[in-house]
C-alpha positions as CSV (number, residue, x, y, z in Angstrom):
1,X,9.8,17.6,21.7
2,X,10.8,14.0,20.8
3,X,14.0,14.3,22.8
4,X,12.1,15.8,25.8
5,X,9.7,12.9,25.8
6,X,12.5,10.4,25.5
7,X,14.3,12.1,28.4
8,X,11.1,11.9,30.6
9,X,10.7,8.2,29.9
10,X,14.4,7.5,30.5
11,X,14.3,9.5,33.7
12,X,11.3,7.7,35.1
13,X,12.9,4.3,34.2
14,X,16.2,5.2,35.9
15,X,14.4,6.4,39.0
16,X,12.3,3.2,39.2
17,X,15.3,1.0,38.7
18,X,17.3,2.9,41.3
19,X,14.4,2.5,43.9
20,X,14.1,-1.2,43.2
21,X,17.8,-1.8,43.6
22,X,18.0,0.3,46.8
23,X,15.1,-1.7,48.3
24,X,16.9,-4.9,47.3
25,X,20.2,-3.8,48.8
26,X,18.5,-2.7,52.1
27,X,16.8,-6.1,52.4
28,X,13.3,-4.6,52.4
29,X,12.1,-6.6,49.4
30,X,13.6,-8.9,46.8
31,X,13.1,-6.4,44.0
32,X,15.9,-7.6,41.6
33,X,13.3,-9.8,39.8
34,X,11.3,-6.7,38.9
35,X,14.1,-5.0,37.1
36,X,13.5,-6.8,33.8
37,X,9.7,-6.0,33.9
38,X,10.5,-2.3,34.4
39,X,12.8,-2.3,31.4
40,X,10.4,-4.2,29.2
41,X,7.5,-1.9,30.3
42,X,9.7,1.2,29.5
43,X,10.4,0.0,26.0
44,X,6.7,-0.8,25.5
45,X,5.7,2.7,26.7
46,X,8.3,4.2,24.3
47,X,6.7,2.3,21.3
48,X,3.2,3.3,22.5
49,X,4.2,6.9,22.6
50,X,5.3,6.7,19.0
51,X,2.0,5.0,18.2
52,X,0.0,7.8,19.9
53,X,2.0,10.7,18.5
54,X,1.5,10.1,14.7
55,X,-1.2,8.2,12.8
56,X,1.3,6.6,10.4
57,X,3.1,5.0,13.3
58,X,0.4,2.3,13.6
59,X,3.1,-0.3,13.4
60,X,4.5,0.7,16.8
61,X,1.5,-0.8,18.6
62,X,2.8,-4.3,17.7
63,X,6.2,-4.2,19.4
64,X,4.8,-2.0,22.2
65,X,2.2,-4.6,23.1
66,X,4.8,-7.4,22.9
67,X,7.1,-5.6,25.4
68,X,4.3,-4.7,27.7
69,X,3.1,-8.3,27.5
70,X,6.5,-9.6,28.5
71,X,6.5,-7.2,31.5
72,X,3.1,-8.5,32.5
73,X,4.1,-12.1,32.1
74,X,7.2,-11.7,34.3
75,X,5.3,-9.7,36.9
76,X,2.4,-12.2,37.0
77,X,4.9,-15.1,37.3
78,X,6.6,-13.5,40.3
79,X,3.4,-12.7,42.1
80,X,1.2,-15.7,41.3
81,X,3.7,-18.4,40.5
82,X,3.0,-18.6,36.8
83,X,-0.8,-18.6,36.7
84,X,-2.3,-16.5,33.9
85,X,1.2,-15.4,32.8
86,X,1.2,-16.6,29.2
87,X,-2.4,-15.6,28.8
88,X,-1.4,-12.0,29.6
89,X,1.1,-12.0,26.8
90,X,-1.4,-13.1,24.2
91,X,-3.9,-10.6,25.6
92,X,-1.5,-7.7,25.2
93,X,-0.5,-8.9,21.7
94,X,-4.2,-9.2,20.6
95,X,-4.8,-5.7,21.9
96,X,-1.8,-4.4,20.0
97,X,-3.1,-5.8,16.7
98,X,-6.6,-4.5,17.4
99,X,-5.1,-1.1,18.0
100,X,-3.5,-1.3,14.6
101,X,-6.9,-1.7,13.0
102,X,-8.5,1.0,15.1
103,X,-5.9,3.5,14.2
104,X,-6.0,2.7,10.5
105,X,-9.1,0.8,9.4
106,X,-7.5,0.0,6.1
107,X,-5.3,-2.5,8.0
108,X,-8.2,-5.0,8.4
109,X,-5.7,-7.8,8.2
110,X,-4.6,-7.0,11.8
111,X,-7.9,-8.4,13.0
112,X,-6.8,-11.9,12.0
113,X,-3.7,-12.1,14.3
114,X,-5.7,-10.1,16.9
115,X,-8.4,-12.8,17.0
116,X,-5.8,-15.6,17.0
117,X,-4.0,-14.0,20.0
118,X,-7.2,-13.5,22.0
119,X,-8.2,-17.2,21.2
120,X,-4.8,-18.4,22.4
121,X,-5.2,-16.3,25.6
122,X,-8.5,-18.1,26.3
123,X,-6.9,-21.5,25.6
124,X,-4.0,-20.9,27.9
125,X,-6.3,-19.7,30.7
126,X,-8.4,-22.8,30.6
127,X,-8.1,-25.0,33.7
128,X,-6.3,-28.3,33.4
129,X,-9.5,-30.4,33.5
130,X,-10.7,-28.7,30.3
131,X,-7.6,-29.5,28.3
132,X,-8.1,-31.7,25.3
133,X,-11.3,-31.6,23.3
134,X,-12.6,-28.4,24.8
135,X,-9.4,-26.7,23.9
136,X,-9.9,-27.7,20.2
137,X,-13.5,-26.4,20.4
138,X,-12.3,-23.0,21.7
139,X,-9.6,-22.9,19.1
140,X,-11.9,-23.5,16.1
141,X,-14.7,-21.4,17.4
142,X,-12.4,-18.5,18.2
143,X,-10.9,-18.6,14.7
144,X,-14.4,-18.9,13.2
145,X,-15.4,-15.8,15.1
146,X,-12.3,-14.0,13.9
147,X,-13.2,-14.5,10.2
148,X,-16.8,-13.8,11.0
149,X,-15.9,-10.4,12.3
150,X,-14.1,-9.7,9.0
151,X,-17.4,-9.9,7.1
152,X,-18.7,-7.0,9.2
153,X,-15.9,-4.7,8.3
154,X,-16.5,-2.4,5.3
155,X,-13.3,-2.2,3.2
156,X,-12.5,-0.6,-0.2
157,X,-12.0,-3.8,-2.3
158,X,-12.0,-1.9,-5.6
159,X,-10.1,1.3,-5.8
160,X,-12.6,2.6,-8.4
161,X,-15.6,1.9,-6.1
162,X,-17.2,5.0,-4.5
163,X,-18.2,3.3,-1.3
164,X,-16.5,0.6,0.8
165,X,-18.0,-2.9,0.6
166,X,-18.0,-5.9,3.0
167,X,-15.8,-8.9,2.2
168,X,-17.6,-12.2,1.6
169,X,-14.6,-14.6,1.3
170,X,-14.2,-14.8,5.1
171,X,-17.5,-16.6,5.3
172,X,-15.9,-19.7,3.8
173,X,-13.2,-20.3,6.5
174,X,-15.6,-19.0,9.2
175,X,-18.2,-21.6,8.2
176,X,-15.7,-24.5,8.0
177,X,-14.1,-23.6,11.3
178,X,-17.4,-23.1,13.0
179,X,-18.5,-26.6,11.9
180,X,-15.3,-28.1,13.2
181,X,-15.7,-26.2,16.5
182,X,-19.3,-27.4,16.9
183,X,-18.1,-31.0,16.3
184,X,-15.6,-30.7,19.1
185,X,-18.2,-29.1,21.3
186,X,-20.5,-32.1,20.8
187,X,-17.6,-34.4,21.5
188,X,-16.7,-32.5,24.7
189,X,-20.3,-32.8,25.9
190,X,-20.2,-36.6,25.4
191,X,-22.5,-36.4,22.4
192,X,-19.9,-38.1,20.3
193,X,-19.8,-38.0,16.6
194,X,-17.5,-40.7,15.0
195,X,-14.7,-39.1,13.0
196,X,-15.7,-41.5,10.1
197,X,-18.8,-39.5,9.8
198,X,-17.5,-36.1,10.9
199,X,-14.9,-35.7,8.1
200,X,-17.2,-36.4,5.2
201,X,-19.8,-34.1,6.8
202,X,-17.3,-31.3,7.0
203,X,-16.4,-31.9,3.3
204,X,-20.0,-31.7,2.2
205,X,-20.6,-28.5,4.2
206,X,-17.5,-27.0,2.8
207,X,-18.6,-27.8,-0.7
208,X,-22.0,-26.2,0.0
209,X,-20.3,-23.1,1.4
210,X,-18.2,-22.8,-1.8
211,X,-21.3,-23.1,-4.0
212,X,-23.1,-20.4,-2.0
213,X,-20.1,-18.1,-2.2
214,X,-19.8,-18.7,-6.0
215,X,-23.5,-17.9,-6.4
216,X,-23.4,-14.7,-4.4
217,X,-20.2,-13.5,-6.1
218,X,-21.7,-14.3,-9.5
219,X,-25.0,-12.4,-8.7
220,X,-23.1,-9.4,-7.3
221,X,-20.9,-9.4,-10.4
222,X,-24.0,-9.3,-12.7
223,X,-25.5,-6.5,-10.7
224,X,-22.4,-4.4,-10.9
225,X,-22.1,-5.1,-14.7
226,X,-25.6,-4.1,-15.5
227,X,-25.9,-1.3,-12.9
228,X,-28.8,1.1,-12.7
229,X,-30.5,2.1,-16.0
230,X,-30.2,5.6,-17.3
231,X,-32.4,8.1,-15.8
232,X,-35.0,10.0,-17.9
233,X,-34.0,13.5,-18.5
């Protein structure tokens, strides 16, 4: 079955490459530039077929998305002169890491590079007039949203626990990054905050976030230690 699938993919790729080369030789279109995208796309499809075939092949989504992203970048560069090219690569890579989590929810870590890739895609796609402070705002807010999403994902932190629990530690980097992002947003909208005041403010807020996290962790630890009382027989 595996050899049959590989033969189908190889056959389609050879046919596509042959058609492109014939069109180029006949002068109908300059198709030589599309040979590399076809090869990259074929390799990407091969990895995606491994990903779809078996659950334990979750890792194949990462190289598959990279090759498909490279094919999209080259194609977009040829058709649009480079606009949106790099953004497509980050989009495909972000989707690949997201697929790793969706296939195996235990791989919650994949949401972090996924969020980073999607954030970079937005940054690259920003117009030239928005480069600078708005870029920093998008970066910090995107990373804050990434860690914020982690707090919504139930994971089995303790192997002895009967039910999965939500992680609380991502709230710390999410809060700090969100504050930094909001500072850059205010700066981008001409409501400037001098950095002499911004840095101490961030330090104070980070300290408050650490105290809140310590309090919540201590309270949860006490609740788990005491647990529910014995029921009357």
